[in-house]
Structure formats: structure tokens, C-alpha cells
C-alpha positions in Angstrom: -0.1 0.2 -0.1 1.4 3.3 -0.8 1.6 6.0 2.2 -0.7 8.6 2.0 1.4 11.6 2.2 4.0 10.8 -0.8 0.7 10.0 -2.7 -0.6 13.5 -2.0 2.3 14.9 -3.3 2.7 12.4 -6.3 -0.7 12.6 -7.8 -0.5 15.8 -9.5 2.9 15.3 -10.7 1.3 11.7 -12.1 -1.3 13.9 -13.5 1.2 15.6 -15.9 1.8 12.3 -17.7 -2.0 12.1 -18.5 -2.2 15.6 -19.6 0.6 15.0 -21.8 -0.7 11.8 -23.2 -4.4 13.2 -24.3 -6.1 15.8 -26.4 -5.1 19.2 -24.5 -8.9 20.0 -24.2 -9.1 17.6 -21.6 -6.0 19.2 -19.6 -8.4 21.4 -17.0 -10.7 18.5 -16.5 -7.9 16.0 -15.2 -6.6 19.2 -13.3 -9.9 19.3 -11.7 -10.3 15.4 -11.0 -6.6 15.3 -9.3 -7.5 18.2 -7.5 -10.4 16.7 -5.7 -9.1 13.5 -5.1 -6.0 15.7 -3.4 -8.6 17.5 -1.1 -10.4 13.9 -0.4 -6.6 12.2 0.5 -5.9 15.6 2.3 -9.0 15.4 4.8 -8.3 11.6 5.1 -5.0 12.2 6.2 -5.8 14.5 8.4 -8.6 12.7 9.7 -6.0 9.9 10.2 -4.0 12.2 12.2 -6.4 13.4 14.6 -7.3 9.9 15.5 -3.3 9.2 16.5 -2.9 6.8 13.3 0.6 7.1 11.7 0.9 9.3 8.9 4.4 10.0 8.6 6.7 8.8 6.0 10.5 8.7 5.6 13.1 7.4 2.9 16.8 8.1 3.1 18.2 10.3 0.5 21.5 12.0 1.0 22.8 9.9 4.0 26.0 11.7 4.4 24.2 15.0 5.2 21.7 13.1 7.0 18.8 14.4 4.7 15.7 12.1 3.9 12.7 12.4 1.9 10.6 13.1 4.9 6.6 13.8 4.7 4.9 14.5 8.1 1.5 16.0 9.3 1.6 17.9 12.5 -0.7 20.2 14.9 0.8 22.8 12.7 0.9 21.6 9.1 -2.8 19.8 9.3 -4.4 23.4 9.2 -2.4 24.4 6.4 -2.5 21.1 4.1 -6.6 21.2 4.5 -6.4 25.1 3.4 -4.3 24.3 0.6 -6.5 21.5 -0.9 -9.9 23.4 -0.5 -8.4 26.5 -2.2 -6.8 24.6 -5.3 -9.9 22.7 -5.7 -12.1 25.7 -6.0 -9.1 27.2 -8.5 -9.2 24.0 -10.4 -13.0 24.0 -10.5 -13.1 27.4 -12.6 -9.6 27.4 -14.2 -11.0 26.6 -17.6 -13.3 29.9 -17.8 -10.1 32.7 -17.0 -7.3 30.3 -18.8 -8.4 30.0 -22.6 -4.9 29.6 -24.2 -2.2 26.8 -23.5 -4.5 24.9 -21.6 -2.3 22.0 -21.2 0.9 24.1 -20.3 -1.2 26.0 -17.2 -2.7 22.8 -15.9 1.0 21.1 -15.8 2.1 24.3 -14.0 -0.7 24.3 -11.9 -0.1 20.5 -11.0 3.7 21.9 -10.1 2.1 24.1 -7.7 -0.2 21.6 -6.1 2.3 19.1 -5.5 5.0 21.4 -4.3 2.6 23.5 -2.1 1.2 20.7 -0.4 4.9 18.7 -0.1 6.3 22.1 1.2 3.6 21.9 4.6 4.5 18.4 4.8 8.3 18.3 4.5 9.7 17.3 7.7 12.9 18.8 7.1 14.5 22.0 6.0 15.9 20.6 2.9 13.1 19.8 1.2 11.3 23.0 2.5 13.6 24.7 0.3 13.8 22.9 -2.4 9.7 22.9 -3.0 9.5 26.7 -1.6 11.6 27.4 -5.0 10.1 25.1 -7.3 6.3 26.8 -6.2 7.8 30.1 -6.6 9.5 29.5 -9.9 5.7 27.9 -11.1 3.9 31.1 -9.8 6.0 33.6 -12.0 5.5 31.3 -15.7 1.4 31.6 -14.5 1.8 35.4 -14.1 4.3 35.8 -17.2 2.1 33.6 -19.5 -1.6 34.0 -18.3 -1.1 37.7 -16.7 -2.6 40.9 -17.8 -1.6 43.9 -19.7 1.9 44.7 -17.2 2.5 40.9 -16.9 6.1 41.1 -17.4 6.8 44.0 -15.5 4.9 42.4 -12.3 6.5 38.6 -12.7 9.7 39.9 -13.1 9.2 41.9 -10.0 7.6 39.0 -8.1 10.2 37.1 -9.0 13.3 39.3 -8.1 11.6 39.4 -4.7 11.1 35.8 -4.3 15.1 35.0 -5.1 16.2 37.5 -2.5 13.6 35.9 -0.1 14.9 32.6 -1.3 18.4 33.3 -0.8 18.0 34.6 3.0 16.3 31.5 3.4 18.8 29.2 2.4 21.6 31.2 4.1 19.5 30.5 6.9 19.1 27.2 6.7 22.7 26.6 6.3 23.6 28.3 9.1 21.3 26.2 11.3 22.3 23.0 9.9 26.2 24.3 11.1 25.1 25.3 14.2 23.4 22.1 15.9 24.9 19.0 16.8 24.6 16.6 15.6 24.1 18.4 12.4 20.3 17.8 10.8 17.9 19.5 8.3 15.0 17.5 10.7 12.4 20.1 11.6 11.3 18.1 14.5 14.9 18.0 15.9 15.5 21.2 15.5 12.8 22.4 17.4 14.8 21.2 20.2 18.5 21.6 19.3 18.2 25.0 17.7 17.6 26.1 21.5 21.4 25.2 21.9 22.8 27.5 19.2 24.7 30.8 20.5 23.1 34.0 21.0 25.0 36.0 18.2 24.2 33.0 15.8 20.8 33.1 16.7 20.4 36.8 16.4 21.9 36.2 12.8 19.9 33.3 12.1 16.7 35.3 13.0 17.5 38.5 11.0 17.7 36.6 8.0 14.7 34.5 8.2 12.9 37.6 9.4 13.6 39.4 6.3 13.1 36.1 4.2 9.3 36.0 5.7 8.6 39.4 5.5 9.2 39.6 1.9 7.2 36.3 1.5 4.1 37.4 3.4 4.6 40.2 2.6 5.3 42.8 5.6 5.3 46.5 5.1 8.0 48.0 3.7 8.8 44.4 1.5 5.1 44.5 0.3 5.5 46.3 -3.0 5.7 43.2 -5.0 2.0 41.9 -4.1 -0.1 44.7 -5.5 1.2 44.4 -8.6 1.2 40.6 -8.8 -2.2 40.6 -8.1 -3.3 43.3 -10.4 -1.5 41.4 -13.4 -2.2 37.6 -12.2 -4.9 35.5 -13.8 -7.7 34.8 -11.7 -6.7 31.5 -10.5 -3.5 33.0 -10.4 -4.4 35.7 -7.7 -6.1 32.6 -5.6 -3.2 30.5 -5.4 -1.2 33.6 -4.8 -3.1 35.0 -2.1 -4.7 31.5 -0.7 -1.5 29.6 -0.1 1.8 31.4 -1.3 1.7 34.0 1.2 1.4 31.7 4.0 4.8 30.0 3.3 6.4 33.0 5.0 3.8 32.8 7.9 4.8 29.1 8.2 8.4 29.9 8.0 7.7 32.7 10.8 6.1 30.3 13.3 8.8 27.6 12.6 11.3 30.7 13.8 9.5 31.7 17.1 9.3 28.1 17.8 12.8 27.1 17.1 14.7 30.4 18.1 14.2 31.4 21.9 16.0 34.6 21.0 12.8 35.8 18.8 10.3 35.6 21.9 13.0 38.4 23.3 12.6 40.7 20.5 9.4 39.8 20.2 7.6 43.2 21.4 10.1 45.1 18.7 9.0 42.6 15.7 5.3 43.0 16.5 5.5 46.6 16.5 6.4 46.1 12.7 3.6 44.0 11.9 1.1 46.1 13.7 2.8 49.0 11.4 2.2 47.0 8.4 -1.2 45.9 9.0 -2.5 49.5 9.6 -0.4 50.8 7.0 -1.9 48.5 4.3 -5.5 49.1 5.3 -4.7 52.9 5.2 -3.3 52.2 1.5 -6.4 50.2 0.6 -8.6 53.1 1.3 -6.7 54.9 -1.6 -7.1 52.1 -4.3 -9.6 52.3 -7.5 -8.7 48.9 -8.7 -10.6 45.9 -6.9 -7.9 43.7 -6.9 -5.1 46.3 -5.4 -7.7 47.2 -3.0 -8.0 43.4 -2.0 -4.1 42.9 -2.2 -3.2 45.7 0.4 -6.1 43.7 2.7 -4.1 40.5 2.5 -1.2 43.0 3.5 -3.5 43.6 6.6 -4.8 40.3 7.5 -1.0 38.6 7.1 0.2 41.5 9.7 -2.4 40.2 12.2 -1.4 36.8 11.5 2.3 37.8 12.0 1.4 39.6 15.4 -0.5 36.1 16.6 3.1 34.6 15.9 5.2 37.5 17.8 2.7 36.7 20.8 4.7 33.8 21.1 1.9 31.9 23.3 -0.4 29.0 22.5 -3.5 31.7 21.9 -1.6 33.8 19.5 0.1 30.7 17.5 -3.3 29.0 17.3 -4.8 32.6 16.3 -2.1 32.8 13.6 -3.0 29.1 12.2 -6.4 29.5 12.0 -5.8 33.0 10.9 -4.1 31.9 8.0 -6.7 29.4 7.2 -9.5 31.9 7.5 -8.0 34.3 5.3 -6.6 31.8 2.5 -10.3 30.8 1.6 -12.0 34.2 2.2 -9.5 36.1 0.1 -9.8 33.5 -2.5 -13.6 34.3 -2.8 -13.0 38.0 -3.2 -10.5 37.4 -5.9 -12.5 35.1 -7.6 -15.4 37.3 -7.6 -13.4 40.4 -8.6 -11.7 38.4 -11.2 -15.4 37.4 -12.7 -16.1 41.1 -12.6 -13.0 41.9 -14.9 -14.3 39.0 -17.0 -17.8 40.4 -17.2 -17.4 44.4 -17.8 -13.8 44.4 -18.9 -12.4 46.5 -16.2 -11.8 46.3 -12.5 -12.0 50.0 -12.0 -14.1 50.8 -9.0 -15.9 54.0 -10.6 -16.6 52.2 -13.8 -18.7 49.2 -12.4 -22.0 50.1 -11.4 -25.2 48.1 -10.0 -23.8 44.7 -10.0 -26.5 43.4 -7.6 -29.4 44.2 -10.5 -27.6 42.0 -12.7 -25.6 39.2 -11.0 -27.1 39.2 -7.6 -25.5 35.5 -6.7 -21.9 37.2 -7.2 -22.8 40.1 -5.3 -24.0 38.1 -2.4 -20.6 35.8 -2.7 -18.7 39.1 -2.4 -20.5 40.4 0.5 -20.1 37.1 2.1 -16.4 37.2 1.2 -16.1 40.9 3.0 -17.8 39.7 6.4 -15.6 36.4 6.2 -12.4 38.7 5.6 -13.2 41.0 8.4 -13.9 37.8 11.3 -17.6 38.0 11.8 -19.0 35.5 14.0 -19.6 31.9 12.7 -17.1 32.4 10.1 -13.4 31.0 10.7 -11.5 34.1 10.6 -13.6 35.1 13.9 -11.9 32.2 15.8 -8.5 33.5 13.8 -8.8 37.0 15.4 -10.4 36.2 18.5 -6.9 33.9 19.3 -4.7 36.3 17.8 -5.8 39.3 19.9 -6.2 37.4 23.3 -2.9 36.4 22.5 -1.5 39.7 22.1 -2.7 41.2 24.6 -1.6 38.8 27.0 1.8 39.2 25.8 1.5 42.9 25.0 -0.9 44.5 26.7 -3.0 47.0 25.3 -0.7 47.7 22.5 -1.6 44.0 21.1 -4.6 45.1 20.1 -3.9 48.3 18.1 -4.4 46.5 15.0 -8.0 46.1 15.6 -8.3 49.3 13.9 -6.9 47.9 10.8 -9.8 45.2 10.7 -12.2 48.3 11.1 -10.4 50.1 8.2 -10.6 47.0 5.3 -14.1 46.3 6.7 -14.8 50.2 5.9 -12.9 49.5 2.3 -14.9 46.4 1.4 -18.6 47.9 2.5 -17.4 51.2 0.3 -16.6 48.8 -2.7 -20.1 46.8 -2.0 -21.9 50.3 -2.1 -20.1 51.5 -5.1 -19.7 48.5 -7.2 -22.7 46.5 -6.4 -25.3 48.3 -4.7 -25.4 51.4 -6.4 -28.7 52.7 -8.6 -26.9 53.0 -11.7 -25.8 49.9 -14.0 -23.2 49.1 -15.9 -23.9 46.7 -18.9 -22.0 43.7 -19.0 -20.2 42.1 -22.1 -21.5 38.3 -20.8 -23.0 36.5 -17.9 -21.1 34.4 -15.6 -20.5 30.8 -15.4 -22.5 28.7 -13.1 -19.1 27.2 -12.3 -18.0 30.5 -10.4 -21.1 30.7 -8.1 -20.6 26.6 -7.4 -16.9 27.4 -6.6 -17.6 30.3 -4.3 -20.3 28.4 -2.3 -18.0 25.6 -1.8 -15.6 28.3 -0.4 -18.0 30.1 1.7 -19.2 26.5 2.9 -15.5 25.9 4.0 -15.5 29.1 6.1 -18.6 28.5 7.7 -18.2 25.0 8.5 -14.5 25.5 10.0 -16.0 28.7 11.6 -18.5 26.7 13.7 -16.5 23.8 14.4 -12.8 25.2 15.1 -12.2 21.8 17.1 -12.0 19.9 14.0 -8.6 21.7 13.1 -7.6 24.1 16.3 -4.4 22.5 17.6 -4.8 21.6 21.1 -0.8 22.4 22.1 2.1 23.2 19.8 
């Protein structure tokens, strides 16, 4: 019997063989089938882990460096694997409506993103984490470069330049960690204990390098400028993947950094200050945007700043809130980008002042966008409420009143979202659409919305008991 975790990783890669051997018109269908199966396997694997059943997999790879091909589920990664599988299933369901050229090539790149992102979160060692980090970044570059909008070349090059800097900082950090522990190892479980023995000066250097890498990836002000351009030019499914999954690489890495390096906790008030500033700054900038996708992109910066604040709190409440915040943000923001991308297809623009009265033409799209807005600001019964509640409880516990200052950023992005709703969806004037939306858009949005509600009502299904 093939172990379930390697099967989850290998299945999208195996689907590439099928895509290359059949007619190109079936590429999107193969992608959809693969993503649904991967989602079912991911839910099965997480259920097995929650029941205490053995789900890890290890195989010797480079024995001289103590590197294995290892995959494992933990209290942390279970949440991120479920989030990734849900977002990718929704993106695969609507892919054919946004990608109409070189469909086979896109589907192959999508499969690479699917395998590498799931493999990254399940990686048992830092060596594999870095490898899949790089693969996923390169694949995302091609999605933006080949299938993006008018300024896709500028946006994709800016994305890859920032990404390569982030990767370089991460690689240097991993090498320093490996050489600073005894015995030398890349194993994440072992490093959570042995990294505590690294000298103070070396911990400080590693922490600064990792912090730079993850601040670029999440992103955090002032290293965020690549994100609005990437989102504006990326195809709709690319924006769903970028916001829903790739930004979480930085959040996951930041959490590992705080768990590995005791020195990070010592500097957490200063680090938290950066994250609070980032969340409020991005919310203020979002208020000045005239393009729907750029506004949503800045909201992502705000939300990831709040996630990072939860990590910086360095307690179980903050860590749990950060994890659940990543889950809720990944799914809710995908709804917003899905509807925004659909509006671009229907009206030929994303300018807020050029689209009016969507509710009268397309009430289903309007209700989904409004729900996505509600989920993004964390209204009760949505997963976002659980994430925000834990983050701010943890932050208040660690930093006092200063820890809840970023609540103001949630109010600000709520104001931006409902201003967009009022201008674009509820206005009395109407803009004539070029075409009608496809039913799959509605089904995908409903699937994401249902996921947000189920995980908001039943958080105990995924929330870790301890970290």
C-alpha cells in the first residue's frame, strides 16, 4: 500500500503524464479530477492524524548530510494542508473560464504548484522545505508571466526578484542552522529542540535573515510592494493561489522561527511593532485604491500582518490564532479574488468607478462578494472570527493594550470592503456587462463559503490542542 502523504504529493505530478498523452481540451478536466482526489486524500490524512494513526513517511535520500525524503503531518501543518487543498480544488474548478490559451501548459504548471505547495507544508526537514519553496515560486512566476494581464512581464519579474531575495535569505539561514546544531541535521522536529542550543549571536543573525525572508514572502511593510502588482496582473486563479497559499509560506516559516529560536521571543515586542505598523499602513493604503484587485491585495497585507502579530505573541493563543488566521484568510480572500476576476471578465475592467449596479444583474456574485467581505473581517460563525479572537487574546496577553491596536486595521478594511460593495454592487446605476457569469463560478464560491462557515462553527476539527 502506498503511504498516503507521498501519494498526495505524487498524484498531481502523475497527472502531468496523463495531460501529455491526451488531447489538450481535457487538461482542465484532469486538473479538476486530480485536485478533488487530492482534497479527499488530504482530509483523510488529517483525519487519520487527528485519530492518532501513523501518517509520516521517511526514506533515505542523502545519507552523508542526514537528509531524508520525509513527509509528516503535525498540529501546525494539518491546518495548512487542508487550506491548500480547499483553495486548489476551487481554483481548478473555475480554471477553464480564466485560462483559454495553452491550457495544457497551464494545467502542468498548476499541477507543479499543487504538488510543491502541499509537499512544502508536509516537509519533515528544512532541505525539502526549501526545494519545494523554490519550485512553487518559479511555477507562480510562469503563471503570472504567461497568463497575466497587460503589465504581466513587469509584475512577474518584480515578483521573481523579490522571491529570489527571500529564497536566498532562507537558504543562508538553513545552512547556518544546519552547521550550528550538533548533530548536524535538517530535521524540523529535531531542530525544534536542538536549535535552542545555538549561540546567542548566531541566533540573532539567523533570526534577522529569516525575518527578512518571511517579511518579503508574507509580505510585511516595507517589503510588500511586489504583491499589489502581482495580484493586479495575475490571472484570477493565479491570484487565488498566490493569496490563498503562497503568502502562507512566510507565515508558516515565521511560526517555525519562533518555535526554534528562543531569542525571537526576547525581541518579540519590537517585531510585533513592525507587524502592527504593517497591518494599519496597508489598510490605510487600501482605502486609496481605485482597482478592486489592488485593494484586496493590500487587505492581504493587513491580514498577514495580523497573522504575524499572533506569531510574535509567542504563546499558544497567538500561535493557534495565527494558524487559523492563515486558514480563514486563504479561503476568504480566494472568494474575493474569484468574484473580482469574474467582474473583470464580465465588464472588462476592475476600476471601482466604472462598474455599477452588479446586484441588479448578478445577485449571486454580489452575495458571494459580500460574504467574502464579512468573512475577511472576521464576523462570528466564520473561520476569520476564530483566528482574530485567538490572535488578539494572545497579543493582549503578551503586549497588553498595545497588542490590540491592530484591531483598528480590521475596522479600516471593513470600511473599504463595504465602500466597494456600495459603489460596485448596490449602486442605483448599472453598467452593461459583456456576458453572463458561468455557473461554476457560483458553485466554487459556494464551496469556499461553506468551508469558511463549517470551519468557523466547528474550529475544534482543526485547531491544535498544543503546539
